[in-house]
VEXFI-515918 format. One record per residue: x negated, y negated, z of N, C-alpha, C in turn; residue in three letters. Coordinates in pm, whole numbers, plus 32768, in hexadecimal, padded with zeros to 4 digits. Layout:
<rs>
XYZXYZXYZALA...
</rs>
This chain:
<rs>
7C9687147E9A7CD187177F1F7D5A87597F15UNK7D7887AD7F747DF987F37F737E5487B97FDFUNK7ED387E07FD87F3587B2803A7F0D87DB80C8UNK7EC6884A80D47E9F8877815B7E2E88248195UNK7DE087E2813F7D70879281717D8E86FC8171UNK7DF686D0812D7E19864281277E7A86208198UNK7E5285C481ED7EA6859C825E7F2F856B8230UNK7F33851681CA7FB384DF819F800B8547815BUNK7FD085A98117801F861880E0805B866A8151UNK800D868281BA804186CE822D80B386818272UNK80A685FD827B811385AC82B3818E85B98259UNK817B85AF81D781E985B781788232863E8181UNK81E686A781998220872E81A5825E8749822DUNK824786EF828D827A87038314821F8757836AUNK81A68771833A814687C3838480F3877183E6UNK80FF86EE83DF80B586928436811B862B8467UNK8119860984E8817E85AB851A8168851D84E6UNK81D784D684D481D4844A84AC825A840B84CFUNK8259838984E782D5833E84FF830983118477UNK8358836884388389835183B083F882E983B2UNK83F08289835684568221834B849E822482C4UNK84648265825F84A0826C81DB848182F4819FUNK84EA8336816B84D783B68127852A83B980A8UNK84EA83D28038853083ED7FBB84EC84697F81UNK852284A27F1784DE85157EDD844F84F67EADUNK843684787E8683B384547E4E8356840C7EAEUNK838E83CD7F168342836F7F69835E83867FFDUNK82F88368804E8306837080DF82C982F1811AUNK830B82B8817E82D5824681C782D08267825BUNK82608249829A82518267832881FB81FD836BUNK820B81F083EF81BF818B8438812B81AE843CUNK80D8814984278047815884348028816684C9UNK7FD681C684ED7FB581DB857B7F52817585B0UNK7F12812985557EB980BC857D7EE6803D8534UNK7F5A8007855B7F967F9B850D7F4E7F16851BUNK7F557EC684B17F287E3B84B87F877DF18516UNK80097E05850380737DD5855D80D67E47856DUNK811D7E4A85DC81817EB185F481E87EAF8584UNK82077F24855082617F3184DF821A7F45845AUNK81957F44845A81417F5B83E381607FE683ADUNK818A7FEC833081B4806A82F08156808C827EUNK813C810D826D80F5814281F9815C818681A0UNK815F8161812281B9819F80C1816281F28064UNK818582728054813682CE8002818F83167F9DUNK8154833C7F2B819C83997ED5818D84247F13UNK81F484757F0B81EA84FE7F41818885517EF0UNK817B85337E70811A85757E1A808F85447E3EUNK8030859E7E487FA885757E6B7F6585317DF5UNK7F4A84B17E057EF684657DA97E9D840D7E00UNK7E2883F07DD17DC783A67E227DD9830F7E17UNK7DEC82DC7D9E7DF6824C7D8C7E6F82297D36UNK7E8F81A97D307EFE817B7CDE7EE381987C4AUNK7E66819E7C227E4381C07B987E6E824F7B77UNK7E6C82A67BDC7E9083347BC87F26834E7BCEUNK7F7482EC7BFA800483017C0D804983157B86UNK808F83867B7580D6839D7AF6813E832F7AE0UNK815183097A6381AC829A7A45823B82B47A74UNK826583337A7982ED834F7AA682FE83397B3DUNK829083267B858297830A7C15828382777C36UNK826082257BD1824B81977BEA82C781547C25UNK833981677BE383B381267C1383DE81587C9DUNK83E181DC7CB6840682087D3C83A581D87DA8UNK832481D57D8882C081A87DE882D381147E09UNK82DC80C27DA182ED80337DB6837580157DF8UNK83DB80617DD5845E804F7E168455806D7EACUNK840780D37ED083F380F07F5E83AB807F7FA6UNK8344804A7F6682FB7FD87F9F835A7F617FAFUNK83AB7F487F4984097ED87F4D846E7EE97FBEUNK84A37F5F7FCF85057F78803A84C77F6280C2UNK844C7F9180D684097F7F815683EB7EEB816EUNK83BD7EA4810783A17E14811584207DC9813DUNK84907DEE810285107DAE812785337DCC81B8UNK851E7E4781E3853D7E6E826D84E97E2282D3UNK84737DF482AA84207DA58307846D7D2A8335UNK84B87CED82DB85027C7482FE85877C948342UNK85CF7CF7830F86547D12834686507D6083C8UNK85F77DC283D285F37E17844985977DE184B5UNK85297DA1848C84C67D7484EE84C77CDE8504UNK85117C9584B385157C0484C484987BBD8494UNK84447C01844783CD7BC1840F83F87B5B83A6UNK83A47AF8838F83C27A958328839D7AC7829DUNK83467B298299831A7B61821A82C47BDB8234UNK82737BFE81D2821D7C7281E1819E7C618190UNK813A7CAE81B680BD7CB8816B80BF7D42812DUNK80AD7D4B80A980B27DCA8061802C7DDE801DUNK7FE97E5080397F637E6480027F427EF77FEFUNK7EEE7F117F897EB87F977F707E237F8C7F57UNK7DDA7FE97F8B7D4D7FF77F687D41806B7F07UNK7CE180627EAD7CC680CF7E507C3480F67E60UNK7C1D81637EA37B9B819E7EBF7B52814F7F2DUNK7B2680D47F0E7ADD80847F727B3E805D7FE1UNK7B178078805C7B68805C80D47BE680B180DDUNK7BEE811A808F7C62817480947C4081E480F6UNK7C7381D881727C4C823581DC7C8182C381C6UNK7CF182D181837D28835481617D31835980C8UNK7CF283BC80887CF383C27FF67D7783F67FBDUNK7DE283B07FDE7E6883C97FA87EA6833D7F9BUNK7EDA831D7F267F1282997F0F7F7182727F7EUNK7F5D81FC7FB57FB881C7801A7FBA812F8012UNK803180F980268043806980248063803C80B2UNK80177FDC80E2802F7FA28166809B7F378159UNK81007F3F81AC81667ED681B381677EA78245UNK81397E2C825981227DF782DF81807D8182F8UNK81CB7D84836682227D11838281CF7C9583A0UNK81FD7C22836B81B67BA4837F82157B3983B2UNK81E07AE5840882277A70843981C479FD843BUNK81F079898411819879158411815B7903849CUNK80D778EF849E809178DD851C806E79608562UNK807879D2851A805B7A53855A7FC67A6B856EUNK7F727A12853A7EE27A1D85517E957A6784E7UNK7ED87AA084857E937AE8841B7E5F7A8383B5UNK7DDB7A7883AD7D9C7A1883517D2A7A5D8307UNK7D1C7A3C82887CAC7A71823C7CA07B07824AUNK7D0F7B4C82427D1D7BD782697CA67C2F8244UNK7C827C3881C67C127C8E819F7BA97C46814DUNK7BD27BE281027B827BB980917B397B3580A5UNK7AB77B3780907A717AB680827A977A7D7FFAUNK7A9D79FD7FED7AC279BE7F6E7A4479927F25UNK7A47799D7EA279D9796E7E4E7A13790F7DE7UNK79BB78C97DA179E7786E7D3779A678997CB4UNK79EF78857C4879B178957BC5795178217BB3UNK78E0783D7B74787B77D57B6278A8776A7B00UNK790477907AA4793377307A4179B677627A07UNK79F8770B79BC7A71773279737A4F779E790DUNK79D7779678D179AC77FC787079A2788578B1UNK7969788A7929795F790B796E79EA7942798FUNK7A4578EC79BC7ACD791779D87B0C7952795BUNK7AFD790C78EA7B37793B786D7AF879BD783DUNK7A7679CE78587A317A4A78337A707AC1787BUNK7A8E7AB378FB7ACE7B1E79467B5A7B3A790FUNK7BA27AD078EE7C297AE078B67C247B2C7832UNK7BC57B0977DB7BB77B4B775A7B987BDF776CUNK7B3C7BFF77C57B187C8B77DB7B8F7CDD780DUNK7BDA7CA5786A7C4E7CEE789E7CBB7CFC7835UNK7CD77C9177EC7D3F7C9877827D197D007719UNK7C9B7D0776F57C6E7D65768F7C867DF576BCUNK7C717E1077397C847E98776C7D197EB87780UNK7D677E5477A67DF57E6B77BD7E417E74773AUNK
</rs>
C-alpha cells in the first residue's frame, strides 16, 4: 500500500481533511469521524506501518508518548475521568495503518463489554501452558 492509497497516510500528508489534535514529526493524532464518545482520537505513526508488530523500534517511544499525551488530554481538556486505549492488529482493523484509539471515559458512560466475550481457562494447567508458550517465544 502506498501513501496515495492509504487514508491515514493521506491525512498525515495533509491531502485528506482531519480534525488534527496532535502533531509531531513522528506521530499524528486526529478525531475519529465515527467516535465511540465525542473526543475519540486516533493516534498514528506518520510512517506507514500496518500493525504494532511492524512499528520500527525507534518509533515505539514517540508513538506511545503521543498516545500518553492524548490520554492525559482526555482528563484535562475534556473533563473525562479516564480513557480507553486500544489497538487492533489486522482483525477489526478498518484501516490497514497502525492506529491507537484513545476514547474519553467517565464512570457510568454506558460502555460495557466493549468488544470481548470472556472465556475461562479450563484449568490451572491450561493457564500455565499458555504462559509457558508465550514466555518461550518472548
